[in-house]
C-alpha positions in Angstrom: -13.4 15.6 -24.1 -16.5 17.4 -22.8 -15.9 20.4 -20.6 -17.8 19.3 -17.5 -17.0 22.3 -15.2 -16.7 25.9 -16.3 -15.8 28.5 -13.8 -15.7 32.1 -14.9 -14.4 35.0 -12.8 -15.6 33.6 -9.5 -14.8 35.6 -6.3 -16.0 35.1 -2.8 -15.6 37.3 0.3 -16.3 36.6 3.9 -16.7 40.2 5.2 -13.4 42.0 4.3 -11.6 38.7 3.7 -11.4 37.6 0.1 -11.3 33.8 -0.1 -11.6 33.4 -3.9 -10.2 35.9 -6.4 -11.3 35.9 -10.0 -11.0 32.1 -10.5 -11.2 30.9 -14.1 -11.1 27.2 -14.8 -12.4 24.6 -17.3 -12.2 20.9 -16.4 -13.0 18.1 -18.8 -14.2 14.5 -18.6 -11.8 11.6 -18.3 -9.4 13.4 -16.1 -8.1 13.1 -12.5 -7.3 16.6 -11.3 -5.4 17.6 -8.2 -6.7 20.7 -6.5 -3.7 21.6 -4.4 -2.8 24.2 -1.9 -2.0 24.8 1.8 -4.7 24.9 4.4 -6.7 28.1 4.0 -5.9 28.5 0.3 -9.6 28.4 -0.6 -9.9 24.8 -1.8 -13.0 23.8 0.2 -14.7 27.1 -0.6 -14.2 26.5 -4.3 -15.5 23.0 -4.0 -18.6 24.3 -2.2 -19.4 26.7 -5.0 -19.2 23.8 -7.5 -21.4 21.5 -5.4 -23.9 24.2 -4.7 -23.3 24.3 -1.0 -22.2 27.9 -1.3 -24.4 30.2 -3.5 -23.4 33.7 -2.5 -20.4 34.5 -4.8 -19.6 36.7 -7.8 -19.0 35.1 -11.2 -20.5 32.1 -13.0 -20.3 28.4 -12.7 -21.8 25.7 -15.0 -21.6 21.9 -14.2 -22.4 19.6 -17.1 -23.9 22.5 -19.0 -26.2 23.4 -16.1 -26.2 26.4 -13.8 -25.5 25.2 -10.3 -28.8 23.7 -9.0 -30.7 20.4 -8.8 -29.6 19.3 -12.3 -26.0 19.9 -11.7 -26.0 18.4 -8.2 -27.3 15.1 -9.6 -24.1 14.8 -11.6 -21.7 15.2 -8.7 -20.7 12.7 -6.1 -19.1 14.7 -3.3 -16.9 13.5 -0.4 -16.5 16.4 2.1 -13.6 16.7 4.6 -15.9 16.2 7.6 -18.1 13.4 8.9 -21.6 14.3 7.8 -23.6 11.3 9.3 -25.2 11.0 12.6 -23.7 8.5 15.1 -26.3 5.8 14.5 -25.7 5.6 10.8 -24.6 2.2 9.5 -23.9 0.7 6.1 -27.4 -1.0 6.0 -29.1 2.3 6.8 -26.9 4.2 4.3 -28.0 1.8 1.5 -31.7 2.7 2.2 -30.9 6.4 2.3 -28.7 6.5 -0.8 -31.0 4.3 -2.8 -33.8 6.8 -2.2 -31.7 9.9 -2.8 -29.6 8.9 -5.8 -30.7 7.1 -9.0 -27.1 6.3 -9.8 -26.3 4.6 -6.5 -25.1 1.0 -6.9 -25.6 -1.1 -3.7 -23.5 -4.0 -5.1 -20.5 -1.7 -5.5 -21.0 -0.3 -2.0 -21.1 -3.7 -0.4 -18.0 -4.7 -2.3 -16.1 -1.6 -1.2 -17.2 -2.1 2.4 -15.8 -5.6 2.3 -12.6 -4.5 0.6 -12.0 -1.9 3.3 -12.9 -4.4 6.1 -16.0 -2.5 7.3 -19.1 -4.2 8.6 -22.5 -3.3 7.2 -24.1 -3.3 10.6 -21.5 -1.2 12.4 -22.6 2.2 13.5 -20.6 5.4 12.9 -20.1 6.0 16.6 -18.1 2.8 16.9 -15.8 3.6 14.0 -12.4 5.1 14.2 -11.6 8.3 12.3 -10.0 6.3 9.5 -12.9 3.9 9.3 -15.3 6.8 9.0 -13.2 8.2 6.1 -13.4 4.8 4.4 -17.1 4.5 5.0 -17.9 7.8 3.4 -15.5 7.1 0.5 -17.3 3.9 -0.2 -20.6 5.7 -0.4 -19.1 8.4 -2.7 -17.6 5.9 -5.1 -20.8 3.8 -5.2 -22.5 6.3 -7.4 -22.1 6.2 -11.2 -21.6 9.9 -11.3 -20.2 12.2 -14.0 -18.1 14.1 -11.5 -16.4 13.0 -8.3 -15.1 15.6 -5.9 -13.0 14.4 -3.0 -12.0 16.9 -0.3 -8.8 15.7 1.5 -9.7 12.0 1.2 -6.4 10.8 2.7 -5.7 13.5 5.3 -7.3 11.6 8.2 -5.9 8.1 7.7 -2.6 6.5 8.5 0.1 6.1 5.8 -0.6 2.4 5.6 -4.2 3.0 4.6 -3.4 5.7 2.0 -2.4 3.2 -0.7 -5.6 1.2 -0.2 -7.7 4.4 -0.4 -5.9 5.6 -3.6 -6.2 2.1 -5.1 -9.9 2.1 -4.3 -10.4 5.5 -5.8 -8.7 4.5 -9.0 -10.6 1.2 -9.4 -14.1 2.4 -8.6 -15.1 5.6 -10.3 -17.1 5.8 -13.5 -15.0 5.5 -16.7 -14.8 8.8 -18.5 -15.8 10.8 -15.4 -14.0 13.8 -14.0 -12.5 13.4 -10.6 -11.2 16.3 -8.5 -9.0 15.4 -5.5 -8.4 18.3 -3.1 -5.3 17.8 -1.0 -2.1 19.2 0.4 -0.5 15.7 0.5 0.8 15.9 -3.0 3.4 13.1 -2.9 0.7 10.5 -2.2 -1.6 11.3 -5.1 0.9 12.6 -7.7 1.2 9.3 -9.5 -2.5 9.2 -10.4 -3.0 12.8 -11.5 -3.6 13.9 -15.1 -3.7 17.6 -14.3 -2.9 19.8 -11.3 -4.3 23.1 -10.0 -2.4 25.2 -7.5 -4.6 27.5 -5.4 -2.9 30.1 -3.2 -4.7 32.8 -1.2 -7.8 32.2 -3.3 -6.1 32.6 -6.7 -5.3 29.9 -9.3 -1.5 30.2 -9.8 -1.1 27.1 -12.0 -3.3 24.8 -14.0 -1.5 22.4 -16.3 -1.0 18.8 -17.5 1.2 16.9 -15.0 3.4 15.2 -17.6 4.0 18.5 -19.5 4.9 20.2 -16.2 7.4 17.6 -15.2 9.0 17.6 -18.7 9.1 21.4 -18.8 10.5 22.0 -15.3 12.4 18.7 -14.7 10.7 18.7 -11.3 8.0 16.5 -9.7 4.6 18.0 -8.9 5.5 17.6 -5.3 8.7 19.5 -5.7 6.9 22.3 -7.6 4.3 22.4 -4.8 7.0 22.8 -2.2 8.6 25.5 -4.1 5.3 27.4 -4.7 4.1 27.1 -1.1 7.4 27.2 0.8 6.3 30.2 2.8 2.8 28.8 3.5 1.9 26.7 6.5 0.5 23.3 5.7 
């Protein structure tokens, strides 16, 4: 498998507060990887260094063999943990925008996903619930034929009944052979789909391993391991 992301000795400070501490990771194609940790662990900061949204850090990152920049950004489909569209955005307008911005955008897939998640193409963001907005942005993210998908807390803002649909949608609609990183602190919901897991705590990688090997070695679920690792942390 190709090593799509290589992170070497990456650290990030905000003033005197260190958010990332000497992070070393290599992530390969064809894997679904859970980036797990409590709120404030540094998950979103790490994601922003990979996607190029955050450039001021120590260390080195390559994505698809490229230094972080225009070439690497073209390989990544990113779902942030916030709403990033203006209130008058709709599915129809998003098609125009994404068709212009991304050569790998597939309008047919987007329309299918909108239908599956019971979203109207003409409905504007301002008339959507929080859960509907999450689904709308997920549909756009998964409508690209990308090499890497990075989803930041994709199920945190939806009700439990919708989580299964979102996880099913994620599994059924990302490019075969791609790398997918799912950042979350809701481990029990996504554990069944993960190939590998990363535990991030106080900006440090405390674990990176194959999920099946971990369960066999420890006789614990990934969720149980997570609870043990972060039992003194606030979620």
